[in-house]
C-alpha positions, 0 to 999 in steps of 0.5 A: 620356767624350764631348766633350759630357761635357767641355763639361759639365765645363768649364761646371761649372768655369766654364772657357772652351772652344774645340773640344777645349780648356778654359782658365781659372784654378785658384787663382792658376795658369792651366790648359789642359785638352786633351781627348785621348781619352774616357779621357785629358785633358792638364792643363797648369798655367802657373807659375814653377818654379825646379827642374823636375826635382825637382818632376817626380820628386816628382809621379811619386811622389805620383801613382798611376800609373794616374791620371797619366802623361807628367808633364813639368815645365818652367821655366814649366809642369807638364803631365801626362796624366790617365787615367780609369777610370770616376771622376767627371771633376770629382772626379778633376780636383780630386784631381789639382790638389790633388796638384800644389798640395800639392807647389808650396810645397816646390818654391818654385813661384809664379805666372808673371808675365812675358810670354812674348813680351817677357819683361817683367812687368805682364801685363794678359791671358791667352792660349793660347801654344803648349801652355799658357794664360799671362799676356801683354801684350795688345799683345804678343799682338796684335802676334804673332798674326793677327786672332782669326778661327778659320779654316774649313779646309773652305773653305780653297783647296787649295795645290799644283799638280795637274799637277806632282804628277801628273808627280812621281807618274809619275816615282815609279812609274817609279823604283819599278819599276826594282828589280823589273825589274832583279831579273827581268832579272838572275835571272829571278825577282822579290821580292814586297815590291818591288812595294810601291815603285812605289805608295810612290814615286808618293805620295812623288813627288806630295808632292815635286813639290808636288802639290795638297792636294785629295783628287783628288791622293790618288785619282789616285796610288792609281789610277796605282799600281793601273793600273801594277801589271799593266803592271809585271807584264808588263814583269817577264815580258819582263825574265824572258825577257830574262834567258835572253840574249834581246834586247828584240825577241826577248823580246816576240816570245816572250811570246805563245808563253810564254803558251801554257804553263800554268807561265808563265801561273800564274807571271804570275798569281801575280806580278799578284796580288802586284803588285796586293796590294802596290800597294794596301798601298803606296797605303794607306801612301803616303796615310797617310805622305805625303798624310794631312791634317794637322789642326792640333792643338786646343791649337795652333790658328792663332788664339790671339787667340780665347782672349785674355782681359783679367784683368778678363774672365777667370774666376778660379774657385778650386780647392779648397785641399785634397782628401781623397784620390782619388774614394772609389769607385776608391781601392782601384784606386790 
């Protein structure tokens, strides 16, 4: 199921849509639908729920496990992940709503009427608030959110400073190489996994020193990590010679002689391989953990006012009052 299918579904239901979310009214309840993957949607219904825990337990029993997962009831909303296994999206969505609506009367659930910003009744509008579509006062929303212009992230200037980031990356490389050097100096041996630290700490140092968010920062950290790999290997070779009781000058002088032996050359080549291999792995991990681009989730985009609708302008499409079971072509699987 593609985003285009999701758009078709939203149009069929008369829901408004921005990106990967659709929102509107079902029955008397505001609903927010988040497109997570091609087989999963997150449905959030806003309501006044006096007893969230019993309602959550009841829904967990009512819903087939393969149909709805991650059910969560709060005092102001009920949310669940709707899972598709080849069913018609509109039919399965209607079936899921019918299950929820059938449990509402017994649980004492009724539509939410107070504004999440001021806590007062008399709401005149609807707006996406965090992860739900909720009744609000238009004035409260205007005072809380910036103007309703969706930002263009591709044109946003990169934050941070490239120079300080580079300093942090270099310091991270130096600190990351110390454990391996220390081990070679103390025992004459190395631990391959320790070659992971320089690259990781390079990315961490870049982030810690507030490096630029521009892609060039991540590229430079990767280049530094790979260039430092052979340098660290040679320093470890010198430290290994020093472990035999030689001074720094003596170890450096003996290095060319050591390279005349096949055993020493083979050991250095193996160390270089491990250094480069773990440098690449560390760069990939550092890129993902420290410097990955944090996209704003579709349900929490920064300009919530883009979803602000006065009650007179909002679509009040009613969900069917009942639904005769799950989609017939998949009933045997539930």
